[in-house]
C-alpha positions as semicolon CSV with decimal commas, in nm:
position;residue;x (nm);y (nm);z (nm)
1;X;-2,937;-1,400;10,235
2;X;-2,785;-1,213;10,529
3;X;-2,443;-1,212;10,360
4;X;-2,597;-1,075;10,040
5;X;-2,764;-0,789;10,230
6;X;-2,436;-0,705;10,403
7;X;-2,256;-0,702;10,065
8;X;-2,517;-0,466;9,918
9;X;-2,487;-0,232;10,219
10;X;-2,106;-0,228;10,189
11;X;-2,127;-0,152;9,816
12;X;-2,374;0,132;9,871
13;X;-2,159;0,278;10,150
14;X;-1,852;0,258;9,925
15;X;-2,032;0,443;9,644
16;X;-2,152;0,710;9,887
17;X;-1,804;0,767;10,026
18;X;-1,658;0,781;9,673
19;X;-1,917;1,042;9,572
20;X;-1,835;1,253;9,876
21;X;-1,465;1,225;9,800
22;X;-1,518;1,325;9,436
23;X;-1,719;1,633;9,530
24;X;-1,430;1,762;9,741
25;X;-1,132;1,640;9,541
26;X;-1,044;1,991;9,421
27;X;-1,059;2,148;9,770
28;X;-0,773;2,211;10,010
29;X;-0,829;2,149;10,380
30;X;-0,940;2,472;10,556
31;X;-0,694;2,413;10,840
32;X;-0,409;2,458;10,592
33;X;-0,518;2,796;10,456
34;X;-0,312;3,110;10,520
35;X;-0,493;3,343;10,760
36;X;-0,580;3,591;10,482
37;X;-0,793;3,331;10,299
38;X;-1,151;3,228;10,371
39;X;-1,327;2,943;10,196
40;X;-1,686;2,861;10,107
41;X;-1,762;2,584;9,859
42;X;-1,551;2,635;9,547
43;X;-1,485;3,002;9,628
44;X;-1,167;3,119;9,800
45;X;-1,146;3,482;9,916
46;X;-0,821;3,669;9,978
47;X;-0,847;3,976;10,199
48;X;-0,580;4,245;10,179
49;X;-0,674;4,559;10,373
50;X;-1,007;4,682;10,234
51;X;-0,981;4,459;9,926
52;X;-1,144;4,120;9,876
53;X;-1,041;3,905;9,579
54;X;-1,243;3,589;9,510
55;X;-1,114;3,288;9,315
56;X;-1,329;2,997;9,200
57;X;-1,162;2,656;9,182
58;X;-1,433;2,494;8,969
59;X;-1,382;2,750;8,690
60;X;-1,008;2,728;8,622
61;X;-0,897;2,903;8,942
62;X;-1,037;3,218;8,782
63;X;-1,063;3,548;8,970
64;X;-1,440;3,594;8,988
65;X;-1,467;3,911;9,197
66;X;-1,259;4,208;9,309
67;X;-1,411;4,440;9,567
68;X;-1,247;4,760;9,689
69;X;-1,415;4,901;10,000
70;X;-1,714;4,683;9,913
71;X;-1,747;4,805;9,552
72;X;-1,727;4,543;9,276
73;X;-1,470;4,625;9,008
74;X;-1,485;4,327;8,771
75;X;-1,750;4,197;8,535
76;X;-1,896;3,910;8,740
77;X;-2,061;3,591;8,615
78;X;-2,409;3,697;8,728
79;X;-2,395;3,994;8,486
80;X;-2,345;3,782;8,175
81;X;-2,486;3,469;8,013
82;X;-2,156;3,332;7,884
83;X;-1,802;3,253;7,999
84;X;-1,669;3,605;7,938
85;X;-1,630;3,738;8,294
86;X;-1,371;3,783;8,566
87;X;-0,996;3,760;8,522
88;X;-0,849;3,484;8,306
89;X;-0,506;3,357;8,204
90;X;-0,410;3,249;7,852
91;X;-0,102;3,157;7,654
92;X;0,018;3,381;7,371
93;X;0,016;3,375;7,073
94;X;-0,356;3,318;7,038
95;X;-0,293;3,173;6,692
96;X;-0,182;2,850;6,863
97;X;-0,532;2,783;6,999
98;X;-0,770;3,020;6,819
99;X;-1,117;3,068;6,968
100;X;-1,285;2,975;7,198
101;X;-1,026;2,933;7,474
102;X;-0,919;2,583;7,568
103;X;-1,170;2,437;7,813
104;X;-0,915;2,242;8,020
105;X;-0,719;2,561;8,088
106;X;-0,989;2,830;8,082
107;X;-1,303;2,690;8,244
108;X;-1,254;2,334;8,376
109;X;-1,196;2,271;8,750
110;X;-0,844;2,320;8,888
111;X;-0,691;2,126;9,177
112;X;-0,634;2,334;9,492
113;X;-0,332;2,317;9,720
114;X;-0,144;2,538;9,966
115;X;0,231;2,596;9,984
116;X;0,456;2,867;10,127
117;X;0,166;3,083;10,245
118;X;0,009;3,083;9,898
119;X;-0,300;2,915;9,756
120;X;-0,231;2,732;9,431
121;X;-0,466;2,625;9,151
122;X;-0,340;2,365;8,901
123;X;-0,498;2,262;8,572
124;X;-0,485;1,928;8,399
125;X;-0,269;1,897;8,090
126;X;-0,434;2,013;7,770
127;X;-0,384;1,729;7,518
128;X;-0,381;1,963;7,216
129;X;-0,114;2,215;7,325
130;X;0,052;2,011;7,598
131;X;0,022;2,304;7,839
132;X;-0,050;2,286;8,209
133;X;-0,128;2,612;8,390
134;X;-0,063;2,692;8,755
135;X;-0,201;3,004;8,926
136;X;-0,053;3,091;9,264
137;X;-0,208;3,366;9,479
138;X;-0,067;3,532;9,788
139;X;0,005;3,864;9,959
140;X;0,314;4,080;9,924
141;X;0,323;4,236;10,269
142;X;0,607;4,476;10,189
143;X;0,435;4,611;9,876
144;X;0,088;4,592;10,034
145;X;-0,063;4,422;9,732
146;X;-0,189;4,089;9,600
147;X;0,071;3,876;9,423
148;X;-0,029;3,642;9,140
149;X;0,228;3,405;8,991
150;X;0,126;3,235;8,667
151;X;0,315;2,933;8,535
152;X;0,300;2,759;8,198
153;X;0,443;2,406;8,178
154;X;0,526;2,251;7,843
155;X;0,426;1,885;7,853
156;X;0,427;1,849;7,475
157;X;0,701;1,681;7,274
158;X;0,801;1,997;7,087
159;X;0,969;2,327;7,171
160;X;0,731;2,619;7,228
161;X;0,768;2,994;7,191
162;X;0,509;3,124;7,434
163;X;0,424;3,418;7,659
164;X;0,195;3,455;7,960
165;X;-0,121;3,663;7,910
166;X;-0,352;3,802;8,179
167;X;-0,695;3,928;8,065
168;X;-0,909;4,130;8,309
169;X;-1,274;4,197;8,224
170;X;-1,466;4,499;8,343
171;X;-1,816;4,636;8,311
172;X;-1,855;4,877;8,016
173;X;-1,741;5,188;8,200
174;X;-1,429;5,344;8,349
175;X;-1,090;5,442;8,213
176;X;-0,758;5,271;8,142
177;X;-0,418;5,439;8,116
178;X;-0,052;5,343;8,094
179;X;0,289;5,485;7,994
180;X;0,322;5,450;7,616
181;X;0,613;5,243;7,490
182;X;0,815;5,238;7,170
183;X;0,584;5,087;6,909
184;X;0,290;5,210;6,708
185;X;-0,052;5,081;6,812
186;X;-0,241;4,833;6,596
187;X;-0,577;4,658;6,616
188;X;-0,521;4,329;6,434
189;X;-0,838;4,215;6,256
190;X;-1,063;4,449;6,458
191;X;-1,152;4,818;6,442
192;X;-0,906;5,047;6,622
193;X;-1,005;5,138;6,976
194;X;-1,023;5,514;7,025
195;X;-0,755;5,639;7,266
196;X;-0,583;5,967;7,345
197;X;-0,209;6,017;7,369
198;X;-0,136;6,290;7,622
199;X;0,229;6,343;7,696
200;X;0,393;6,003;7,739
201;X;0,068;5,831;7,834
202;X;-0,210;5,650;7,651
203;X;-0,562;5,702;7,786
204;X;-0,873;5,504;7,697
205;X;-1,213;5,596;7,837
206;X;-1,499;5,355;7,774
207;X;-1,729;5,550;7,542
208;X;-1,996;5,327;7,380
209;X;-2,099;5,595;7,131
210;X;-1,765;5,545;6,952
211;X;-1,801;5,168;6,917
212;X;-1,907;5,065;6,566
213;X;-2,053;4,735;6,446
214;X;-1,740;4,539;6,517
215;X;-1,510;4,463;6,806
216;X;-1,248;4,728;6,884
217;X;-0,892;4,660;6,996
218;X;-0,561;4,826;7,075
219;X;-0,229;4,640;7,093
220;X;0,087;4,829;7,177
221;X;0,404;4,849;7,384
222;X;0,405;4,998;7,733
223;X;0,672;5,138;7,965
224;X;0,743;5,113;8,337
225;X;0,562;4,778;8,368
226;X;0,209;4,879;8,466
227;X;-0,141;4,950;8,341
228;X;-0,415;5,108;8,553
229;X;-0,794;5,117;8,555
230;X;-1,025;5,355;8,740
231;X;-1,402;5,363;8,786
232;X;-1,617;5,556;9,034
233;X;-1,321;5,650;9,252
234;X;-1,170;5,299;9,265
235;X;-0,826;5,216;9,128
236;X;-0,664;4,892;9,015
237;X;-0,298;4,895;8,909
238;X;-0,159;4,580;8,747
239;X;0,220;4,575;8,784
240;X;0,449;4,338;8,594
241;X;0,799;4,317;8,445
242;X;0,830;4,554;8,148
243;X;0,873;4,372;7,817
244;X;1,141;4,488;7,570
245;X;0,995;4,547;7,223
246;X;1,200;4,266;7,071
247;X;1,052;4,016;7,321
248;X;0,684;4,093;7,252
249;X;0,509;3,803;7,078
250;X;0,487;3,873;6,704
251;X;0,147;4,014;6,612
252;X;0,058;4,081;6,976
253;X;0,112;4,367;7,220
254;X;0,260;4,403;7,566
255;X;-0,064;4,582;7,656
256;X;-0,396;4,530;7,482
257;X;-0,741;4,676;7,531
258;X;-1,054;4,520;7,381
259;X;-1,420;4,632;7,366
260;X;-1,691;4,413;7,213
261;X;-1,943;4,558;6,970
262;X;-2,234;4,437;7,188
263;X;-2,107;4,692;7,444
264;X;-2,134;4,448;7,734
265;X;-1,772;4,445;7,860
266;X;-1,419;4,554;7,797
267;X;-1,084;4,394;7,866
268;X;-0,755;4,531;7,991
269;X;-0,475;4,284;7,936
270;X;-0,097;4,251;7,933
271;X;0,155;3,991;7,823
272;X;0,496;3,879;7,939
273;X;0,811;3,811;7,737
274;X;0,808;3,545;7,468
275;X;0,994;3,247;7,614
276;X;1,139;2,938;7,450
277;X;1,023;2,630;7,640
278;X;1,173;2,293;7,561
279;X;0,963;1,987;7,650
280;X;0,947;1,964;8,029
281;X;1,038;2,329;8,089
282;X;0,817;2,601;8,232
283;X;0,794;2,977;8,275
284;X;0,682;3,183;8,576
285;X;0,534;3,533;8,552
286;X;0,429;3,752;8,844
287;X;0,160;4,020;8,830
288;X;0,093;4,237;9,135
289;X;-0,250;4,392;9,188
290;X;-0,252;4,721;9,378
291;X;-0,594;4,851;9,479
292;X;-0,700;5,185;9,624
293;X;-0,993;5,417;9,678
294;X;-0,876;5,740;9,519
295;X;-0,838;6,041;9,752
296;X;-1,088;6,317;9,685
297;X;-0,816;6,553;9,561
298;X;-0,707;6,316;9,280
299;X;-0,920;6,380;8,967
300;X;-1,031;6,074;8,773
301;X;-0,986;6,244;8,437
302;X;-0,787;6,180;8,119
303;X;-0,445;6,343;8,126
304;X;-0,452;6,401;8,502
305;X;-0,097;6,454;8,629
306;X;-0,228;6,410;8,984
307;X;-0,361;6,065;8,893
308;X;-0,035;5,961;8,727
309;X;0,166;6,081;9,026
310;X;-0,067;5,900;9,265
311;X;-0,022;5,572;9,074
312;X;0,355;5,610;9,071
313;X;0,340;5,685;9,443
314;X;0,151;5,360;9,504
315;X;0,414;5,165;9,310
316;X;0,699;5,302;9,522
317;X;0,513;5,267;9,851
318;X;0,429;5,632;9,914
319;X;0,050;5,610;9,866
């Protein structure tokens, strides 16, 4: 009888320890974190100057919050009743996976690790596409910005033509702008999103009164390798390698903007070059996030030369 009781106790203790281990299996040890990262539960916060960027490991290593001087910039999970929030990473073309996004890559937990002063989030392999995603976050001290390196691994048995695709979701307000490239804009299956072309720039201000009973989209080519967003005096610039027109995924755009007809969010997104991946190969794509509170003398208006010059100054280290 005594031996039986001891066996039961050992089995219960084993189950308890296994449960504890499972609850923390996606977490990296705090002692290993770079000094710019803090950790609480599944949330990992990167601090760069007056900017705090939060990443959640249990939802695909997704960026869940971006605060500039304490002001939230992104559409956060608490403001919606679905999975459309924060900053996500997809593969392009979308025709390979349709809708909704693939759970394993878009919303399932990612494994967390640390290497080379970066925090890394790794997905499992999606059995349908054969893709595995890796999202690596760190600081670029010289550029004074947050560096994000996305990787797509091809674990399928066939060659893939694929591009990286970052989609950033905002509250229904603010303004996007970028240097216009060399293609005409199109909207795919959706209504065209109203924009203004002023000089060599495309400007899109979120104006719900112009949204009809359908989603609205713009897909086009950019120049200079950046797209910017402003709201209430805060600025986010997403910088990336410019994509030649011939290397944009067919039917897609280097830059795309999307507003839903429910008027609850809008997206500002960009894609990398289409890349041929043989089985076992992977691609890497870096996006740098520059954040600022705009100086009082820089007007947050469409066509503002001061705003364009300020953004370009940030990108060359002057602002």
